[in-house]
MARNUMAR-561573 format. One line per 5 residues: number of its first residue (from 0); for each residue x, y, z of C-alpha. Coordinates in Angstrom, 1 decimal. Example, Ala and Ser with C-alpha at 12.3 -4.5 7.8 and 13.67 -1.06 7.14 Angstrom:
BEGIN
0> 12.3/-4.5/7.8 ~ 13.7/-1.1/7.1
This chain:
BEGIN
0> -116.6/-9.9/43.2 ~ -113.7/-10.9/45.5 ~ -112.9/-13.9/44.2 ~ -112.3/-12.4/40.5 ~ -110.1/-9.5/41.6
5> -107.7/-11.8/43.3 ~ -107.2/-13.4/39.8 ~ -104.2/-12.6/37.7 ~ -105.0/-10.2/35.0 ~ -103.7/-12.9/32.4
10> -106.7/-15.1/33.7 ~ -109.1/-12.0/34.1 ~ -108.3/-11.4/30.3 ~ -109.0/-14.9/29.3 ~ -112.4/-15.4/31.4
15> -113.6/-12.1/29.4 ~ -112.1/-13.2/25.9 ~ -113.9/-16.9/26.7 ~ -117.2/-14.9/27.7 ~ -117.7/-13.1/24.8
20> -116.8/-16.4/22.8 ~ -119.3/-17.8/24.6 ~ -122.3/-15.3/24.3 ~ -121.1/-15.1/19.9 ~ -121.4/-18.9/19.8
25> -124.6/-18.7/21.2 ~ -125.9/-17.2/18.9 ~ -124.1/-18.0/16.0 ~ -125.2/-21.9/16.8 ~ -129.1/-20.4/16.9
30> -129.1/-18.3/14.2 ~ -128.1/-21.7/12.0 ~ -130.9/-23.3/13.3 ~ -132.9/-20.7/12.7 ~ -132.2/-20.6/9.5
35> -132.0/-24.2/8.1 ~ -135.7/-24.9/9.8 ~ -137.4/-21.6/9.0 ~ -136.5/-21.7/5.2 ~ -136.4/-25.8/4.9
40> -140.2/-25.4/6.4 ~ -140.8/-22.8/3.5 ~ -139.9/-25.2/0.8 ~ -136.3/-24.5/0.3 ~ -134.4/-27.7/-1.1
45> -131.4/-28.4/0.2 ~ -128.8/-27.0/-2.3 ~ -131.0/-24.2/-2.0 ~ -130.5/-24.0/2.1 ~ -127.0/-24.5/1.6
50> -126.7/-21.5/-0.4 ~ -127.7/-19.4/1.6 ~ -124.9/-20.1/3.9 ~ -122.6/-19.9/1.2 ~ -121.2/-16.3/1.5
55> -121.2/-17.0/5.4 ~ -118.3/-19.5/4.8 ~ -116.7/-17.8/1.7 ~ -116.4/-14.2/3.9 ~ -114.8/-16.3/6.3
60> -112.0/-17.5/4.4 ~ -111.1/-13.8/3.2 ~ -112.0/-12.8/7.5 ~ -109.2/-14.8/8.4 ~ -106.6/-13.9/5.6
65> -107.4/-10.4/6.4 ~ -107.8/-10.6/10.0 ~ -104.8/-11.7/10.9 ~ -103.4/-9.0/10.0 ~ -105.6/-6.5/11.3
70> -105.5/-8.3/14.7 ~ -101.9/-7.8/14.4 ~ -102.2/-4.0/13.7 ~ -105.2/-2.5/15.4 ~ -105.1/-5.3/18.5
75> -106.8/-7.9/18.9 ~ -109.5/-6.1/21.7 ~ -110.9/-4.5/18.6 ~ -110.6/-7.3/16.1 ~ -113.1/-9.4/18.8
80> -115.4/-6.5/19.6 ~ -115.7/-5.7/15.7 ~ -116.6/-8.8/15.4 ~ -119.3/-9.1/18.1 ~ -121.0/-5.3/16.5
85> -121.0/-7.2/12.7 ~ -122.9/-9.9/14.8 ~ -125.4/-7.7/16.1 ~ -125.9/-5.8/12.4 ~ -126.7/-9.8/11.2
90> -128.9/-10.3/13.0 ~ -130.9/-7.0/13.2 ~ -131.1/-7.3/9.4 ~ -133.0/-10.6/10.0 ~ -135.4/-8.2/12.3
95> -137.3/-7.0/8.5 ~ -141.0/-8.3/7.2 ~ -141.3/-11.2/6.0 ~ -141.7/-10.0/3.0 ~ -138.0/-8.6/2.5
100> -136.3/-12.3/4.0 ~ -135.5/-13.3/0.0 ~ -132.3/-15.4/-0.4 ~ -130.6/-12.2/-1.4 ~ -131.4/-10.7/1.8
105> -130.4/-13.9/3.8 ~ -127.4/-14.5/2.4 ~ -125.8/-11.0/2.6 ~ -126.7/-10.8/6.2 ~ -124.7/-14.6/6.6
110> -122.1/-13.0/4.4 ~ -121.9/-9.9/7.6 ~ -122.2/-12.9/10.6 ~ -119.6/-15.1/9.3 ~ -117.2/-12.2/9.0
115> -118.2/-11.8/12.8 ~ -117.6/-15.0/13.4 ~ -114.5/-15.8/12.0 ~ -112.8/-12.4/14.0 ~ -113.7/-13.3/16.8
120> -113.0/-16.8/16.5 ~ -109.5/-15.3/15.2 ~ -109.2/-13.2/18.4 ~ -110.0/-15.2/20.8 ~ -107.4/-18.4/19.8
125> -105.1/-16.0/19.1 ~ -105.2/-14.0/22.5 ~ -104.9/-17.4/24.6 ~ -100.7/-17.6/23.2 ~ -99.8/-13.8/24.5
130> -101.7/-15.1/28.0 ~ -99.6/-18.4/28.3 ~ -95.7/-18.4/28.4 ~ -94.0/-20.3/25.4 ~ -93.1/-23.0/27.8
135> -96.0/-23.9/29.5 ~ -96.9/-26.1/26.1 ~ -99.2/-28.0/28.3 ~ -100.9/-25.1/30.1 ~ -101.9/-23.6/26.4
140> -103.1/-27.1/25.4 ~ -105.4/-26.9/28.4 ~ -106.6/-23.4/27.7 ~ -106.6/-23.7/24.4 ~ -108.9/-27.4/24.7
145> -111.2/-25.6/27.5 ~ -112.0/-22.9/25.0 ~ -112.8/-24.5/21.9 ~ -114.6/-27.4/24.2 ~ -116.9/-24.6/26.0
150> -117.2/-23.4/23.0 ~ -118.4/-26.1/21.0 ~ -121.1/-27.2/24.0 ~ -122.2/-23.8/23.7 ~ -123.0/-23.8/20.1
155> -124.7/-27.0/20.9 ~ -127.3/-25.3/23.1 ~ -127.7/-22.7/20.2 ~ -128.8/-25.4/18.1 ~ -131.5/-25.9/20.6
160> -132.0/-22.7/21.6 ~ -132.4/-21.8/17.8 ~ -135.0/-24.7/17.6 ~ -137.1/-23.6/21.2 ~ -137.6/-19.6/20.0
165> -138.8/-21.0/16.4 ~ -141.0/-22.9/17.6 ~ -142.4/-20.9/20.4 ~ -141.6/-17.0/19.3 ~ -141.4/-17.8/15.5
170> -138.3/-16.2/13.3 ~ -138.8/-12.4/13.8 ~ -139.3/-12.7/18.0 ~ -136.8/-15.2/18.2 ~ -134.0/-12.8/16.5
175> -134.7/-10.1/18.3 ~ -134.5/-11.9/21.9 ~ -131.1/-12.5/20.3 ~ -129.7/-9.0/19.1 ~ -130.9/-7.7/23.1
180> -128.5/-10.0/24.9 ~ -125.6/-9.8/22.8 ~ -125.4/-6.1/22.6 ~ -125.0/-6.3/26.4 ~ -122.1/-8.7/26.1
185> -120.9/-6.3/22.8 ~ -120.8/-2.8/25.5 ~ -119.6/-5.1/28.3 ~ -116.5/-5.9/25.9 ~ -116.2/-2.7/24.7
190> -114.8/-1.9/29.1 ~ -113.2/-4.3/30.0 ~ -110.9/-6.0/26.9 ~ -107.2/-5.3/27.3 ~ -106.6/-1.9/24.9
195> -103.1/-3.9/23.4 ~ -104.0/-7.2/23.5 ~ -102.3/-9.1/20.3 ~ -100.5/-6.1/18.8 ~ -97.6/-6.8/16.7
200> -94.4/-5.0/17.7 ~ -93.5/-4.5/13.7 ~ -96.7/-3.0/11.7 ~ -96.4/-6.6/9.6 ~ -97.5/-5.5/6.1
205> -100.2/-7.3/4.2 ~ -98.3/-9.4/2.1 ~ -96.8/-11.1/5.2 ~ -101.0/-12.7/5.3 ~ -99.3/-15.9/3.4
210> -97.7/-18.2/6.0 ~ -94.1/-19.3/5.3 ~ -93.9/-22.0/7.4 ~ -94.3/-25.5/6.0 ~ -95.4/-26.5/9.3
215> -98.5/-23.9/8.9 ~ -99.0/-24.6/5.9 ~ -99.7/-28.2/6.1 ~ -101.9/-28.4/9.4 ~ -103.7/-25.8/7.5
220> -104.4/-27.4/4.5 ~ -105.3/-31.0/6.6 ~ -107.8/-28.6/8.5 ~ -109.1/-27.7/5.3 ~ -110.2/-31.7/4.8
225> -111.2/-32.5/8.4 ~ -113.7/-29.5/8.3 ~ -115.2/-30.3/4.9 ~ -115.4/-34.0/5.8 ~ -117.9/-32.5/8.8
230> -120.2/-30.2/7.2 ~ -120.1/-32.2/4.1 ~ -122.9/-34.7/5.8 ~ -124.0/-32.0/9.2 ~ -124.4/-28.7/7.9
235> -127.5/-29.6/5.2 ~ -127.8/-33.8/4.5 ~ -128.6/-34.4/8.3 ~ -131.1/-31.9/9.7 ~ -132.7/-32.5/6.5
240> -132.5/-35.8/6.6 ~ -133.4/-36.8/9.7 ~ -136.3/-34.4/9.3 ~ -137.5/-36.0/5.9 ~ -136.7/-39.8/5.9
245> -137.2/-40.6/10.2 ~ -139.8/-38.0/10.3 ~ -138.3/-35.8/13.2 ~ -140.0/-32.3/13.9 ~ -138.3/-29.1/14.8
250> -137.3/-30.3/18.6 ~ -136.0/-33.3/18.1 ~ -133.7/-32.7/15.3 ~ -132.3/-29.3/17.3 ~ -132.2/-31.1/20.4
255> -130.6/-34.1/18.9 ~ -127.8/-31.8/17.3 ~ -127.5/-29.5/20.2 ~ -126.9/-32.3/22.1 ~ -124.1/-34.1/19.7
260> -122.6/-30.6/19.7 ~ -122.5/-30.3/23.2 ~ -121.1/-33.8/23.5 ~ -118.6/-33.0/21.1 ~ -117.6/-29.8/23.0
265> -117.1/-31.6/26.1 ~ -114.8/-34.2/24.9 ~ -112.9/-31.8/22.9 ~ -112.6/-29.9/27.1 ~ -111.1/-33.6/27.6
270> -109.2/-33.9/25.2 ~ -105.6/-33.3/26.8 ~ -106.5/-36.0/29.2 ~ -107.4/-38.3/26.6 ~ -104.2/-37.8/23.8
275> -101.7/-38.2/26.8 ~ -101.5/-35.1/29.5 ~ -101.8/-37.3/32.4 ~ -98.5/-38.6/31.4 ~ -96.6/-35.2/30.6
280> -97.6/-35.2/26.9 ~ -98.4/-32.5/24.6 ~ -99.8/-34.2/20.9 ~ -97.3/-33.8/17.5 ~ -98.1/-34.6/14.0
285> -97.9/-38.4/14.8 ~ -100.9/-37.7/16.9 ~ -102.8/-35.4/14.0 ~ -102.1/-38.6/12.0 ~ -103.3/-41.2/14.1
290> -106.6/-39.4/15.3 ~ -107.5/-38.4/12.1 ~ -106.9/-42.0/10.4 ~ -109.3/-43.1/13.2 ~ -112.0/-41.2/12.2
295> -112.0/-42.0/9.4 ~ -113.4/-45.3/9.6 ~ -116.6/-44.0/10.7 ~ -118.0/-42.1/8.0 ~ -117.3/-45.5/5.6
300> -118.8/-48.1/8.2 ~ -122.0/-46.0/9.1 ~ -122.1/-45.8/4.6 ~ -122.0/-49.2/4.8 ~ -124.4/-50.2/7.1
305> -126.8/-47.5/5.1 ~ -126.1/-49.2/2.0 ~ -127.3/-52.6/3.1 ~ -130.2/-50.9/5.4 ~ -128.8/-51.9/8.9
310> -131.4/-50.1/11.0 ~ -130.6/-46.6/9.7 ~ -132.9/-45.5/12.4 ~ -129.9/-46.5/14.9 ~ -126.8/-47.1/12.8
315> -127.1/-43.4/12.0 ~ -127.6/-41.5/14.8 ~ -125.1/-43.7/16.7 ~ -122.7/-43.4/14.2 ~ -122.6/-39.6/14.8
320> -122.0/-40.1/18.6 ~ -118.8/-41.9/17.8 ~ -117.8/-39.6/15.2 ~ -118.1/-36.9/17.3 ~ -115.9/-38.2/20.0
325> -112.9/-38.9/17.6 ~ -113.7/-35.5/16.1 ~ -113.5/-33.8/18.5 ~ -110.3/-35.2/19.6 ~ -108.9/-34.4/16.4
330> -110.6/-30.5/16.4 ~ -108.5/-30.2/20.0 ~ -105.3/-31.2/18.7 ~ -104.9/-29.1/15.7 ~ -106.3/-26.2/17.7
335> -103.7/-26.4/20.0 ~ -100.5/-27.3/17.3 ~ -101.5/-24.1/15.4 ~ -101.3/-22.1/18.5 ~ -98.2/-24.1/19.6
340> -96.7/-23.5/15.5 ~ -97.3/-19.7/15.7 ~ -94.9/-16.9/16.0 ~ -96.0/-15.3/19.1 ~ -95.0/-11.5/17.3
345> -97.8/-11.5/15.3 ~ -99.6/-14.2/16.4 ~ -103.0/-13.4/14.7 ~ -101.7/-13.8/11.0 ~ -100.5/-17.4/11.8
350> -104.1/-18.4/13.3 ~ -105.8/-16.2/11.1 ~ -104.2/-18.2/7.9 ~ -105.1/-20.9/9.4 ~ -108.4/-20.2/10.0
355> -108.8/-19.0/6.5 ~ -108.2/-22.9/5.3 ~ -110.5/-24.1/8.4 ~ -113.2/-21.8/6.6 ~ -112.2/-23.0/3.0
360> -112.8/-26.6/4.8 ~ -116.6/-25.0/5.6 ~ -117.4/-23.3/2.6 ~ -116.8/-26.8/0.6 ~ -118.1/-29.0/2.8
365> -121.3/-26.6/2.5 ~ -121.6/-26.3/-0.6 ~ -121.3/-30.3/-1.3 ~ -123.4/-31.3/1.7 ~ -126.3/-29.1/-0.8
370> -125.3/-30.6/-3.6 ~ -124.1/-34.4/-2.9 ~ -127.2/-34.8/-0.8 ~ -129.7/-33.6/-3.0 ~ -128.5/-35.6/-6.4
375> -126.7/-38.4/-4.6 ~ -128.1/-38.9/-1.3 ~ -126.5/-39.1/2.4 ~ -124.7/-42.4/1.9 ~ -122.6/-40.1/-0.9
380> -122.0/-37.9/1.4 ~ -120.5/-40.2/4.3 ~ -117.8/-42.0/1.2 ~ -117.2/-38.0/1.0 ~ -116.2/-37.7/4.0
385> -114.4/-40.7/5.0 ~ -112.0/-39.5/1.5 ~ -111.4/-36.4/3.2 ~ -110.4/-37.7/6.5 ~ -108.2/-40.0/4.5
390> -106.3/-36.7/3.0 ~ -106.4/-35.1/6.3 ~ -104.2/-38.4/7.6 ~ -102.0/-38.3/4.6 ~ -101.1/-34.9/4.9
395> -100.2/-34.9/9.0 ~ -97.6/-37.8/7.8 ~ -95.5/-34.0/6.8 ~ -96.0/-32.2/10.6 ~ -93.2/-32.3/12.5
400> -92.6/-34.6/15.4 ~ -91.9/-33.5/18.9 ~ -87.8/-34.6/18.4 ~ -88.0/-31.6/15.6 ~ -89.7/-29.1/17.0
405> -87.2/-26.1/16.6 ~ -85.2/-27.5/13.7 ~ -86.1/-28.6/10.4 ~ -89.4/-30.8/10.5 ~ -88.8/-34.4/10.6
410> -91.7/-36.6/8.6 ~ -93.7/-38.2/11.0 ~ -94.2/-42.0/10.8 ~ -97.8/-42.5/10.9 ~ -98.0/-46.7/11.7
């Protein structure tokens, strides 16, 4: 306790924000795996399972657009706590008798969960900008990478937790355990989170939610394709393929995907070291271009290997590990760049706009994951992923380099 009290106010707030984000992410990952595996067991098709998450992703788009404006007006502490409260509501909706768990009902619960998730994420990422001085870009990159990486490691833990709880307790009791745990975190957050965090000095108008910054607009579109490229094969196609084609049971599917996301989160946390922080460098547009182009090669190679039937039971899991490592660096670079580009007064509006594009990419990827996989198979999902990543790399050509920061953005030259 003395150690915590001796920390600076900024670090204590960072710990509170990170703890909230961790707790939320653990339940979010577990809920996703519970829904995918439970409804697959009930006989739902891949496209039907994808549609269960349609409102989750759609309302993420809306929430990031509105949430950034709301955070600037009422404070990020309130938007974060609202997110935790809404997640409790979403989980509570799934405690009804199994006969009431219709597609429409689950989609409604997922819609509320999507709103909760993006309010929580937008609040957490925006808050870090306000706790680190603008001149300390290396420190900002480190804190963002740690927050994002640890969150994704816990999301992987959530995937595994969801599979374990479903196997040991069943759907209803698994949800009940998560409700109780998250309620404790929510009450703690209401007491400890700083009340004025993130309020803009001047109350912004809603029309200001659309970014006027070219760098933020370009980065947001690149982010859309980056996350669409991941989710087009990861959300529905991959777990169903592993279950049906490889014959893996719930434990294997949940455990493998959990390990993947945990490893992905660990790489994210170390991304600053991988991209040159040790030499005093922080990423710019050129970095985003190069890493996205490198990532685009991976799904293309996996698709080719599977087309020629080159040991798919080894190529797919192995390729996914390589994809995860490279994707983690790409995601961490983007997360740093948006916070760095954002205007400090009303930072949540720029970050909210950016994560609106992120949610749109997830929405597109989720729908395509069910539809493309059901009609054309997982190889087609991999080709769509590769194309999306080439588009993300191409867009990154227009991001500013370090030499252009504070001036008119120069065009990045990507070899």
